[in-house]
N, CA, C and O atoms as a MOPAC input file, in Angstrom:
PM7 MOZYME 1SCF
protein

 N    -10.84300 1    57.70900 1    53.66700 1
 C    -10.43300 1    56.35000 1    53.35400 1
 C     -9.59200 1    55.80600 1    54.51100 1
 O     -8.71000 1    56.49800 1    55.01900 1
 N     -9.86300 1    54.58600 1    54.91700 1
 C     -9.15500 1    53.98100 1    56.04300 1
 C     -7.70600 1    53.69300 1    55.66700 1
 O     -7.39800 1    53.31800 1    54.53500 1
 N     -6.83400 1    53.87700 1    56.64200 1
 C     -5.42000 1    53.60100 1    56.42900 1
 C     -5.20900 1    52.09600 1    56.32600 1
 O     -5.72600 1    51.33200 1    57.14200 1
 N     -4.45600 1    51.67900 1    55.33400 1
 C     -4.18500 1    50.26000 1    55.12400 1
 C     -2.87600 1    49.89900 1    55.82300 1
 O     -1.85700 1    50.55900 1    55.62100 1
 N     -2.90800 1    48.86700 1    56.63100 1
 C     -1.71700 1    48.42700 1    57.35400 1
 C     -1.08700 1    47.26100 1    56.59300 1
 O     -1.77300 1    46.29400 1    56.26000 1
 N      0.18500 1    47.34700 1    56.32500 1
 C      0.87700 1    46.28100 1    55.59400 1
 C      1.46900 1    45.28100 1    56.58100 1
 O      2.16200 1    45.65200 1    57.52800 1
 N      1.18600 1    44.02900 1    56.34100 1
 C      1.74700 1    42.95200 1    57.15400 1
 C      2.77800 1    42.23300 1    56.30500 1
 O      2.47300 1    41.75500 1    55.21200 1
 N      3.98600 1    42.16000 1    56.80800 1
 C      5.06400 1    41.52700 1    56.05700 1
 C      5.12200 1    40.03600 1    56.35200 1
 O      4.54100 1    39.54600 1    57.32100 1
 N      5.83300 1    39.33800 1    55.49400 1
 C      6.05400 1    37.90800 1    55.68300 1
 C      6.72700 1    37.65800 1    57.03400 1
 O      6.38300 1    36.71500 1    57.74700 1
 N      7.68400 1    38.51300 1    57.37000 1
 C      8.41400 1    38.36400 1    58.63400 1
 C      7.49000 1    38.53300 1    59.83800 1
 O      7.59900 1    37.79700 1    60.81900 1
 N      6.58000 1    39.50900 1    59.75800 1
 C      5.63200 1    39.74000 1    60.85800 1
 C      4.72300 1    38.52700 1    61.04900 1
 O      4.49000 1    38.08100 1    62.17300 1
 N      4.22400 1    38.01200 1    59.95800 1
 C      3.31500 1    36.86100 1    60.01000 1
 C      4.05200 1    35.64100 1    60.53600 1
 O      3.52500 1    34.90900 1    61.37400 1
 N      5.26300 1    35.41800 1    60.05000 1
 C      6.06100 1    34.27400 1    60.49300 1
 C      6.42300 1    34.38900 1    61.97000 1
 O      6.42200 1    33.39200 1    62.69100 1
 N      6.73000 1    35.59500 1    62.41700 1
 C      7.05000 1    35.81800 1    63.83100 1
 C      5.86500 1    35.43800 1    64.72700 1
 O      6.04400 1    34.80700 1    65.76900 1
 N      4.67300 1    35.82100 1    64.31700 1
 C      3.47000 1    35.46900 1    65.07900 1
 C      3.24700 1    33.96200 1    65.03800 1
 O      2.87300 1    33.36700 1    66.04900 1
 N      3.47200 1    33.34000 1    63.89100 1
 C      3.30600 1    31.88600 1    63.77000 1
 C      4.27600 1    31.15600 1    64.69600 1
 O      3.90300 1    30.17500 1    65.33900 1
 N      5.50900 1    31.62800 1    64.76500 1
 C      6.50700 1    31.02200 1    65.65800 1
 C      6.06400 1    31.17700 1    67.11000 1
 O      6.14700 1    30.23200 1    67.89500 1
 N      5.59700 1    32.36100 1    67.45900 1
 C      5.11400 1    32.62400 1    68.82500 1
 C      3.96600 1    31.67300 1    69.18100 1
 O      3.95000 1    31.08300 1    70.26100 1
 N      3.01300 1    31.53400 1    68.26500 1
 C      1.88300 1    30.62600 1    68.50000 1
 C      2.34800 1    29.18200 1    68.63100 1
 O      1.87100 1    28.44200 1    69.49100 1
 N      3.27900 1    28.79200 1    67.77600 1
 C      3.79100 1    27.42000 1    67.81900 1
 C      4.45200 1    27.13300 1    69.16100 1
 O      4.21800 1    26.08400 1    69.76100 1
 N      5.27400 1    28.06000 1    69.63000 1
 C      5.95700 1    27.88200 1    70.91300 1
 C      4.96700 1    27.82200 1    72.06800 1
 O      5.13800 1    27.05100 1    73.01200 1
 N      3.93300 1    28.64600 1    71.97600 1
 C      2.96100 1    28.77500 1    73.06600 1
 C      1.92700 1    27.64900 1    73.07600 1
 O      1.59400 1    27.11500 1    74.13400 1
 N      1.41400 1    27.28700 1    71.87700 1
 C      0.27300 1    26.37900 1    71.81900 1
 C      0.45800 1    25.14800 1    70.93600 1
 O     -0.42500 1    24.29200 1    70.87900 1
 N      1.58900 1    25.04900 1    70.24900 1
 C      1.82400 1    23.88500 1    69.39900 1
 C      1.32600 1    24.06800 1    67.97700 1
 O      0.77300 1    25.11100 1    67.62700 1
 N      1.52600 1    23.04800 1    67.16900 1
 C      1.24000 1    23.15000 1    65.73000 1
 C     -0.24000 1    23.29400 1    65.40400 1
 O     -0.58600 1    23.87800 1    64.37700 1
 N     -1.11400 1    22.78000 1    66.24800 1
 C     -2.55200 1    22.90400 1    65.97900 1
 C     -3.02600 1    24.35700 1    66.01800 1
 O     -4.07500 1    24.68400 1    65.46200 1
 N     -2.26200 1    25.21900 1    66.66800 1
 C     -2.64100 1    26.63500 1    66.78000 1
 C     -2.29100 1    27.43400 1    65.52500 1
 O     -2.66900 1    28.60000 1    65.40500 1
 N     -1.58000 1    26.81800 1    64.60300 1
 C     -1.16800 1    27.53500 1    63.39300 1
 C     -2.31200 1    27.52600 1    62.38700 1
 O     -2.37000 1    26.69000 1    61.48500 1
 N     -3.21500 1    28.47600 1    62.56900 1
 C     -4.33200 1    28.67300 1    61.64700 1
 C     -4.33900 1    30.13700 1    61.23600 1
 O     -3.83200 1    30.99900 1    61.95400 1
 N     -4.91500 1    30.40400 1    60.08300 1
 C     -5.00200 1    31.79700 1    59.61300 1
 C     -5.78900 1    32.63800 1    60.61000 1
 O     -5.44400 1    33.79100 1    60.86900 1
 N     -6.83800 1    32.06000 1    61.16300 1
 C     -7.68000 1    32.78100 1    62.12300 1
 C     -6.88500 1    33.16900 1    63.37400 1
 O     -6.97200 1    34.30800 1    63.83400 1
 N     -6.11400 1    32.22800 1    63.92400 1
 C     -5.31900 1    32.51400 1    65.12900 1
 C     -4.22500 1    33.54400 1    64.85800 1
 O     -3.98000 1    34.43300 1    65.67300 1
 N     -3.57600 1    33.41400 1    63.71100 1
 C     -2.52000 1    34.36400 1    63.35900 1
 C     -3.11900 1    35.75500 1    63.17300 1
 O     -2.57000 1    36.74700 1    63.65100 1
 N     -4.24900 1    35.81600 1    62.47600 1
 C     -4.93300 1    37.09900 1    62.25500 1
 C     -5.33200 1    37.73600 1    63.58400 1
 O     -5.19700 1    38.94700 1    63.76500 1
 N     -5.81800 1    36.92500 1    64.50000 1
 C     -6.22100 1    37.43400 1    65.81800 1
 C     -5.02500 1    38.06400 1    66.53600 1
 O     -5.13800 1    39.14500 1    67.11400 1
 N     -3.88300 1    37.38000 1    66.49400 1
 C     -2.66800 1    37.90900 1    67.13000 1
 C     -2.20000 1    39.20200 1    66.46300 1
 O     -1.70400 1    40.11000 1    67.12900 1
 N     -2.36100 1    39.27500 1    65.15100 1
 C     -1.94600 1    40.47000 1    64.40800 1
 C     -2.96100 1    41.60500 1    64.51400 1
 O     -2.64400 1    42.76300 1    64.24400 1
 N     -4.19100 1    41.25500 1    64.91200 1
 C     -5.24900 1    42.25500 1    64.98400 1
 C     -5.78900 1    42.62700 1    63.61400 1
 O     -6.05300 1    43.79600 1    63.33400 1
 N     -5.94900 1    41.63000 1    62.77000 1
 C     -6.44000 1    41.88000 1    61.41300 1
 C     -7.32400 1    40.71700 1    60.96000 1
 O     -7.54100 1    39.76300 1    61.70700 1
 N     -7.82000 1    40.80800 1    59.75600 1
 C     -8.56200 1    39.69000 1    59.16800 1
 C     -7.54300 1    38.70100 1    58.59300 1
 O     -6.33700 1    38.93800 1    58.66100 1
 N     -8.02500 1    37.61100 1    58.03400 1
 C     -7.11700 1    36.63000 1    57.43200 1
 C     -6.60300 1    37.09000 1    56.06600 1
 O     -5.64600 1    36.52100 1    55.54100 1
 N     -7.22900 1    38.11000 1    55.49200 1
 C     -6.85100 1    38.57700 1    54.14500 1
 C     -5.36500 1    38.92900 1    54.00800 1
 O     -4.74100 1    38.51200 1    53.03200 1
 N     -4.77400 1    39.68000 1    54.94700 1
 C     -3.34800 1    39.99600 1    54.79700 1
 C     -2.44900 1    38.75300 1    54.81200 1
 O     -1.40100 1    38.72700 1    54.16600 1
 N     -2.86600 1    37.74000 1    55.54500 1
 C     -2.07600 1    36.50900 1    55.60500 1
 C     -2.06300 1    35.84200 1    54.23600 1
 O     -1.01700 1    35.41400 1    53.74700 1
 N     -3.24000 1    35.76300 1    53.62800 1
 C     -3.33300 1    35.12600 1    52.31800 1
 C     -2.82800 1    36.02100 1    51.18800 1
 O     -2.64800 1    35.55400 1    50.06300 1
 N     -2.60100 1    37.29200 1    51.47600 1
 C     -1.97200 1    38.14100 1    50.45300 1
 C     -0.45900 1    37.93000 1    50.43700 1
 O      0.20400 1    38.19200 1    49.43400 1
 N      0.07800 1    37.45300 1    51.56200 1
 C      1.51100 1    37.17300 1    51.66400 1
 C      1.79800 1    35.71000 1    51.34500 1
 O      2.74900 1    35.40300 1    50.62700 1
 N      0.98700 1    34.82100 1    51.87100 1
 C      1.14000 1    33.37600 1    51.65100 1
 C     -0.04000 1    32.88100 1    50.82300 1
 O     -1.19400 1    33.15100 1    51.15300 1
 N      0.25100 1    32.16400 1    49.76100 1
 C     -0.82000 1    31.63900 1    48.91400 1
 C     -1.65800 1    30.59600 1    49.64300 1
 O     -2.85300 1    30.44800 1    49.38900 1
 N     -1.00300 1    29.87300 1    50.56000 1
 C     -1.72300 1    28.86600 1    51.34100 1
 C     -1.10000 1    28.75900 1    52.72400 1
 O      0.02500 1    29.20400 1    52.95100 1
 N     -1.83600 1    28.17100 1    53.62900 1
 C     -1.31700 1    27.94800 1    54.97500 1
 C     -0.16000 1    26.94600 1    54.93500 1
 O      0.74100 1    27.00000 1    55.77200 1
 N     -0.19000 1    26.03300 1    53.96100 1
 C      0.91700 1    25.08200 1    53.80800 1
 C      2.23600 1    25.80200 1    53.53000 1
 O      3.28300 1    25.40300 1    54.04000 1
 N      2.18400 1    26.86300 1    52.72100 1
 C      3.39800 1    27.64300 1    52.45000 1
 C      3.92700 1    28.28500 1    53.73000 1
 O      5.13400 1    28.30000 1    53.97200 1
 N      3.03200 1    28.80500 1    54.53400 1
 C      3.42200 1    29.39100 1    55.81500 1
 C      4.02800 1    28.31900 1    56.71700 1
 O      5.05000 1    28.55200 1    57.36300 1
 N      3.40500 1    27.15400 1    56.75900 1
 C      3.90500 1    26.06600 1    57.61000 1
 C      5.27100 1    25.57800 1    57.14500 1
 O      6.09000 1    25.16600 1    57.96700 1
 N      5.53000 1    25.61900 1    55.83800 1
 C      6.86200 1    25.24400 1    55.33400 1
 C      7.90900 1    26.22700 1    55.83300 1
 O      8.98200 1    25.82500 1    56.28200 1
 N      7.59600 1    27.52100 1    55.75500 1
 C      8.52300 1    28.53100 1    56.27200 1
 C      8.70700 1    28.38300 1    57.77900 1
 O      9.81700 1    28.53400 1    58.29000 1
 N      7.63300 1    28.09200 1    58.48000 1
 C      7.69600 1    27.88700 1    59.92600 1
 C      8.58900 1    26.69300 1    60.25100 1
 O      9.44200 1    26.77700 1    61.13500 1
 N      8.39700 1    25.58300 1    59.54100 1
 C      9.21700 1    24.38600 1    59.76600 1
 C     10.68800 1    24.69300 1    59.50600 1
 O     11.56000 1    24.27100 1    60.26600 1
 N     10.95600 1    25.42100 1    58.44100 1
 C     12.34300 1    25.77600 1    58.14500 1
 C     12.94800 1    26.60400 1    59.27400 1
 O     14.07700 1    26.34500 1    59.69000 1
 N     12.22300 1    27.58600 1    59.76800 1
 C     12.73300 1    28.43800 1    60.84800 1
 C     12.97400 1    27.63500 1    62.12200 1
 O     13.95300 1    27.87000 1    62.83100 1
 N     12.09300 1    26.69900 1    62.41000 1
 C     12.26000 1    25.85400 1    63.59700 1
 C     13.47800 1    24.95900 1    63.42900 1
 O     14.30200 1    24.84600 1    64.33800 1
 N     13.59400 1    24.31700 1    62.25900 1
 C     14.75300 1    23.46700 1    61.98600 1
 C     16.04100 1    24.27600 1    62.09000 1
 O     17.02200 1    23.82700 1    62.68200 1
 N     16.02800 1    25.46200 1    61.51300 1
 C     17.20800 1    26.32400 1    61.52700 1
 C     17.60500 1    26.68100 1    62.95700 1
 O     18.78700 1    26.64000 1    63.29900 1
 N     16.64300 1    27.02600 1    63.78400 1
 C     16.96900 1    27.40400 1    65.16400 1
 C     17.48400 1    26.21600 1    65.96300 1
 O     18.35100 1    26.36500 1    66.82300 1
 N     16.94600 1    25.03500 1    65.67400 1
 C     17.41900 1    23.82900 1    66.35800 1
 C     18.85800 1    23.53300 1    65.98100 1
 O     19.65900 1    23.11300 1    66.81600 1
 N     19.17500 1    23.75500 1    64.72200 1
 C     20.47600 1    23.34900 1    64.22200 1
 C     21.52800 1    24.44400 1    64.19000 1
 O     22.62000 1    24.23700 1    63.66000 1
 N     21.21700 1    25.60300 1    64.74800 1
 C     22.24700 1    26.63700 1    64.81800 1
 C     23.39700 1    26.11200 1    65.66400 1
 O     23.18700 1    25.44500 1    66.67700 1
 N     24.58100 1    26.41300 1    65.24400 1
 C     25.78400 1    25.86900 1    65.87600 1
 C     25.78400 1    26.03200 1    67.38900 1
 O     26.14400 1    25.10300 1    68.11300 1
 N     25.38500 1    27.19900 1    67.87100 1
 C     25.43400 1    27.44300 1    69.31300 1
 C     24.42200 1    26.59600 1    70.07800 1
 O     24.61200 1    26.33900 1    71.26700 1
 N     23.35800 1    26.16000 1    69.42300 1
 C     22.34000 1    25.37300 1    70.10400 1
 C     22.47700 1    23.87700 1    69.86900 1
 O     22.09400 1    23.07500 1    70.72200 1
 N     23.01700 1    23.50000 1    68.72800 1
 C     23.00200 1    22.09300 1    68.35800 1
 C     24.05900 1    21.27700 1    69.08800 1
 O     23.82400 1    20.10700 1    69.39100 1
 N     25.20200 1    21.85400 1    69.37400 1
 C     26.27500 1    21.07300 1    69.98100 1
 C     25.87400 1    20.41800 1    71.29600 1
 O     26.06400 1    19.21100 1    71.44800 1
 N     25.32100 1    21.17000 1    72.26100 1
 C     24.91000 1    20.51400 1    73.50600 1
 C     23.80400 1    19.48100 1    73.28200 1
 O     23.79600 1    18.41900 1    73.90600 1
 N     22.87800 1    19.80600 1    72.38800 1
 C     21.78400 1    18.88400 1    72.09400 1
 C     22.31600 1    17.58700 1    71.49400 1
 O     21.93300 1    16.49800 1    71.92100 1
 N     23.19500 1    17.70500 1    70.50700 1
 C     23.75300 1    16.51000 1    69.87600 1
 C     24.64500 1    15.73900 1    70.83700 1
 O     24.65000 1    14.50800 1    70.82300 1
 N     25.39300 1    16.44100 1    71.66200 1
 C     26.23700 1    15.76200 1    72.64600 1
 C     25.39400 1    14.90600 1    73.58100 1
 O     25.74800 1    13.76700 1    73.88500 1
 N     24.26900 1    15.46900 1    74.03600 1
 C     23.37000 1    14.70600 1    74.90900 1
 C     22.78900 1    13.50300 1    74.17200 1
 O     22.71000 1    12.40200 1    74.71900 1
 N     22.38100 1    13.73100 1    72.91300 1
 C     21.79800 1    12.65000 1    72.12500 1
 C     22.82600 1    11.54000 1    71.90400 1
 O     22.51600 1    10.36100 1    72.07400 1
 N     24.04100 1    11.91500 1    71.52700 1
 C     25.07600 1    10.91900 1    71.28200 1
 C     25.44000 1    10.17700 1    72.56300 1
 O     25.72300 1     8.98000 1    72.52400 1
 N     25.43500 1    10.87200 1    73.69300 1
 C     25.72200 1    10.21900 1    74.97000 1
 C     24.64200 1     9.19700 1    75.30700 1
 O     24.94600 1     8.09100 1    75.75400 1
 N     23.37900 1     9.56900 1    75.09200 1
 C     22.27200 1     8.63900 1    75.36300 1
 C     22.36200 1     7.40900 1    74.46900 1
 O     22.04000 1     6.29800 1    74.89000 1
 N     22.80400 1     7.62000 1    73.22800 1
 C     22.91300 1     6.50900 1    72.28200 1
 C     24.23500 1     5.76100 1    72.42800 1
 O     24.50100 1     4.79200 1    71.71600 1
 N     25.06100 1     6.23300 1    73.37000 1
 C     26.37100 1     5.65300 1    73.61600 1
 C     27.20200 1     5.61500 1    72.34300 1
 O     27.78600 1     4.59100 1    71.98900 1
 N     27.24100 1     6.75100 1    71.66900 1
 C     27.99600 1     6.87600 1    70.42400 1
 C     29.30400 1     7.58600 1    70.71700 1
 O     29.34100 1     8.57600 1    71.44800 1
 N     30.36900 1     7.07000 1    70.14100 1
 C     31.67500 1     7.69000 1    70.28800 1
 C     31.72400 1     8.92000 1    69.39300 1
 O     31.68800 1     8.79500 1    68.16800 1
 N     31.80500 1    10.10300 1    69.98800 1
 C     31.76900 1    11.32500 1    69.18200 1
 C     33.09500 1    11.63600 1    68.49100 1
 O     33.26200 1    12.72100 1    67.93200 1
 N     34.03700 1    10.69400 1    68.52500 1
 C     35.27700 1    10.85100 1    67.76300 1
 C     35.24400 1    10.01000 1    66.49200 1
 O     36.21200 1    10.01100 1    65.73200 1
 N     34.15800 1     9.29900 1    66.25100 1
 C     34.00900 1     8.48400 1    65.04300 1
 C     33.94200 1     9.41200 1    63.82600 1
 O     32.99500 1    10.18400 1    63.68100 1
 N     34.94700 1     9.33100 1    62.95900 1
 C     35.05000 1    10.23500 1    61.80300 1
 C     33.85400 1    10.13700 1    60.86400 1
 O     33.37400 1    11.15500 1    60.36500 1
 N     33.37200 1     8.92400 1    60.62000 1
 C     32.23500 1     8.74800 1    59.70800 1
 C     30.98900 1     9.43200 1    60.27200 1
 O     30.25600 1    10.09900 1    59.54100 1
 N     30.75600 1     9.26500 1    61.56900 1
 C     29.59800 1     9.90200 1    62.19400 1
 C     29.72900 1    11.42200 1    62.20400 1
 O     28.76300 1    12.13100 1    61.92200 1
 N     30.90300 1    11.91600 1    62.52200 1
 C     31.11000 1    13.36600 1    62.54800 1
 C     30.93700 1    13.97300 1    61.15600 1
 O     30.38400 1    15.06400 1    61.01300 1
 N     31.40900 1    13.26700 1    60.14100 1
 C     31.25000 1    13.73400 1    58.76400 1
 C     29.77300 1    13.78700 1    58.38100 1
 O     29.31400 1    14.75600 1    57.77600 1
 N     29.03900 1    12.74200 1    58.73600 1
 C     27.60400 1    12.68900 1    58.43500 1
 C     26.86400 1    13.78600 1    59.19700 1
 O     25.94000 1    14.39900 1    58.66100 1
 N     27.25800 1    14.03200 1    60.42600 1
 C     26.64100 1    15.07700 1    61.23500 1
 C     26.84700 1    16.45600 1    60.59900 1
 O     25.91400 1    17.25600 1    60.53600 1
 N     28.05600 1    16.72900 1    60.13300 1
 C     28.32800 1    18.00800 1    59.46700 1
 C     27.50300 1    18.14800 1    58.19100 1
 O     26.97600 1    19.22300 1    57.90600 1
 N     27.39000 1    17.06400 1    57.42600 1
 C     26.57000 1    17.07600 1    56.20800 1
 C     25.10900 1    17.35000 1    56.56600 1
 O     24.42600 1    18.11800 1    55.88800 1
 N     24.64600 1    16.71800 1    57.63000 1
 C     23.28500 1    16.88900 1    58.13300 1
 C     23.02200 1    18.36600 1    58.43800 1
 O     22.01400 1    18.91900 1    57.99700 1
 N     23.91400 1    18.99900 1    59.18100 1
 C     23.73800 1    20.40400 1    59.54500 1
 C     23.76300 1    21.31000 1    58.31000 1
 O     22.94400 1    22.22200 1    58.19100 1
 N     24.70100 1    21.05700 1    57.39400 1
 C     24.78600 1    21.88500 1    56.17200 1
 C     23.50600 1    21.80000 1    55.35300 1
 O     22.98900 1    22.82100 1    54.89800 1
 N     22.99300 1    20.59100 1    55.16400 1
 C     21.78400 1    20.40500 1    54.35500 1
 C     20.57000 1    21.06500 1    54.98500 1
 O     19.74500 1    21.64600 1    54.27900 1
 N     20.45000 1    20.98400 1    56.28600 1
 C     19.29000 1    21.56100 1    56.95800 1
 C     19.34000 1    23.08500 1    56.90700 1
 O     18.31000 1    23.73400 1    56.72600 1
 N     20.51600 1    23.65300 1    57.06300 1
 C     20.63700 1    25.10600 1    57.05000 1
 C     20.52500 1    25.69800 1    55.64600 1
 O     20.35400 1    26.90700 1    55.49000 1
 N     20.62100 1    24.84600 1    54.63000 1
 C     20.48000 1    25.29400 1    53.24200 1
 C     19.01300 1    25.19700 1    52.84500 1
 O     18.50500 1    24.10400 1    52.59700 1
 N     18.33200 1    26.34100 1    52.78400 1
 C     16.88900 1    26.34900 1    52.49900 1
 C     16.56700 1    25.74300 1    51.14000 1
 O     15.46500 1    25.23200 1    50.94000 1
 N     17.51000 1    25.79200 1    50.20100 1
 C     17.27300 1    25.24400 1    48.86800 1
 C     17.40100 1    23.72400 1    48.83300 1
 O     17.02400 1    23.09100 1    47.84700 1
 N     17.92700 1    23.14300 1    49.89500 1
 C     18.08100 1    21.69300 1    49.94000 1
 C     16.71600 1    21.02800 1    49.91900 1
 O     15.79700 1    21.45000 1    50.62000 1
 N     16.59200 1    20.00300 1    49.12300 1
 C     15.32400 1    19.28400 1    49.00300 1
 C     15.22300 1    18.14500 1    50.02600 1
 O     14.21800 1    17.43500 1    50.08200 1
 N     16.26700 1    17.98500 1    50.82100 1
 C     16.30000 1    16.89900 1    51.79400 1
 C     15.75600 1    17.41800 1    53.11700 1
 O     16.28000 1    18.38800 1    53.66600 1
 N     14.71600 1    16.78500 1    53.63100 1
 C     14.09200 1    17.26100 1    54.86600 1
 C     14.91000 1    16.88300 1    56.09300 1
 O     15.74900 1    15.98400 1    56.05100 1
 N     14.65000 1    17.58100 1    57.17200 1
 C     15.32300 1    17.28300 1    58.43200 1
 C     15.03400 1    15.85200 1    58.87900 1
 O     15.89600 1    15.18200 1    59.44700 1
 N     13.82300 1    15.39700 1    58.61800 1
 C     13.43500 1    14.06100 1    59.05900 1
 C     14.18300 1    12.98800 1    58.27900 1
 O     14.60500 1    11.98300 1    58.85200 1
 N     14.34800 1    13.19300 1    56.98700 1
 C     15.10600 1    12.26500 1    56.15600 1
 C     16.57100 1    12.25300 1    56.58100 1
 O     17.17600 1    11.18900 1    56.71800 1
 N     17.13500 1    13.44000 1    56.78900 1
 C     18.52300 1    13.54700 1    57.22800 1
 C     18.72100 1    12.87900 1    58.58600 1
 O     19.68100 1    12.13400 1    58.78500 1
 N     17.81600 1    13.14700 1    59.50700 1
 C     17.92500 1    12.57200 1    60.84500 1
 C     17.81200 1    11.05600 1    60.78200 1
 O     18.53700 1    10.34500 1    61.47800 1
 N     16.90900 1    10.56600 1    59.95400 1
 C     16.73900 1     9.12900 1    59.78000 1
 C     18.02700 1     8.48700 1    59.26400 1
 O     18.43800 1     7.43300 1    59.75100 1
 N     18.66000 1     9.12200 1    58.27800 1
 C     19.93300 1     8.61100 1    57.75300 1
 C     21.00400 1     8.59900 1    58.83400 1
 O     21.78200 1     7.65100 1    58.94000 1
 N     21.03600 1     9.65700 1    59.63400 1
 C     22.03000 1     9.76000 1    60.69600 1
 C     21.82600 1     8.66300 1    61.74100 1
 O     22.78600 1     8.02600 1    62.17300 1
 N     20.58200 1     8.44700 1    62.14100 1
 C     20.27800 1     7.40100 1    63.12400 1
 C     20.59900 1     6.01700 1    62.55600 1
 O     21.10000 1     5.15300 1    63.27500 1
 N     20.31300 1     5.80500 1    61.27500 1
 C     20.64800 1     4.52500 1    60.63500 1
 C     22.15000 1     4.27600 1    60.68100 1
 O     22.59500 1     3.15900 1    60.94600 1
 N     22.92500 1     5.32200 1    60.42100 1
 C     24.37700 1     5.19200 1    60.47900 1
 C     24.83100 1     4.85800 1    61.89900 1
 O     25.71000 1     4.01700 1    62.08700 1
 N     24.24500 1     5.50300 1    62.88300 1
 C     24.57500 1     5.20400 1    64.28300 1
 C     24.25600 1     3.74500 1    64.58500 1
 O     25.05600 1     3.04300 1    65.20300 1
 N     23.08500 1     3.29300 1    64.14900 1
 C     22.68100 1     1.90800 1    64.37700 1
 C     23.67100 1     0.94500 1    63.72600 1
 O     24.08900 1    -0.03300 1    64.34700 1
 N     24.04400 1     1.21700 1    62.48600 1
 C     24.98800 1     0.34500 1    61.78100 1
 C     26.33100 1     0.31200 1    62.49400 1
 O     26.94200 1    -0.74900 1    62.61900 1
 N     26.79100 1     1.46000 1    62.95800 1
 C     28.06100 1     1.54600 1    63.67000 1
 C     28.00700 1     0.74400 1    64.96300 1
 O     28.93500 1     0.00200 1    65.28200 1
 N     26.91300 1     0.89900 1    65.70600 1
 C     26.76800 1     0.15700 1    66.96400 1
 C     26.68700 1    -1.33800 1    66.70300 1
 O     27.24700 1    -2.13200 1    67.45900 1
 N     25.98900 1    -1.73200 1    65.63100 1
 C     25.83900 1    -3.14300 1    65.29500 1
 C     27.20000 1    -3.74900 1    64.96300 1
 O     27.51700 1    -4.85200 1    65.40600 1
 N     28.00100 1    -3.02700 1    64.18500 1
 C     29.33900 1    -3.50700 1    63.83400 1
 C     30.18900 1    -3.61900 1    65.08900 1
 O     30.87800 1    -4.62000 1    65.28300 1
 N     30.14900 1    -2.59600 1    65.94800 1
 C     30.92000 1    -2.62000 1    67.19000 1
 C     30.46700 1    -3.74800 1    68.10000 1
 O     31.28800 1    -4.35900 1    68.78500 1
 N     29.18400 1    -4.02800 1    68.11700 1
 C     28.65100 1    -5.08900 1    68.96300 1
 C     29.12700 1    -6.45800 1    68.47900 1
 O     29.42000 1    -7.34000 1    69.28600 1
 N     29.20100 1    -6.62900 1    67.16000 1
 C     29.59500 1    -7.91800 1    66.60500 1
 C     31.08400 1    -8.16900 1    66.77000 1
 O     31.50800 1    -9.32500 1    66.77200 1
 N     31.89200 1    -7.12200 1    66.90900 1
 C     33.34800 1    -7.28600 1    67.04900 1
 C     33.73900 1    -7.70000 1    68.42800 1
 O     34.92400 1    -7.87800 1    68.70600 1

């Protein structure tokens, strides 16, 4: 009897992240992941009920890595500088902290895109008020 190799969720997700970094989101297919793992697509579907479930986990991991404290500060500083936002504005800093907390909380139902949109809207409102004064 042939030895059965177990593929874990972490192994599959790691390959999906590698493919995403290398080739973009279009490369995230069961066939491509299976090829990288050296198996059929069956182990992938035994771990994930659908490719959408895998893509949700992938999106979460990408969002999480973007928003890790050590990586986000320089990125946000550059973004705020480009938008000419005063990074001492208490309302903006509070919203930014809320944004990071919600994204890092996997149980949060609020997507990164919704959070980012709210944050940008707040920046726009702040700039508009400052412009009118």
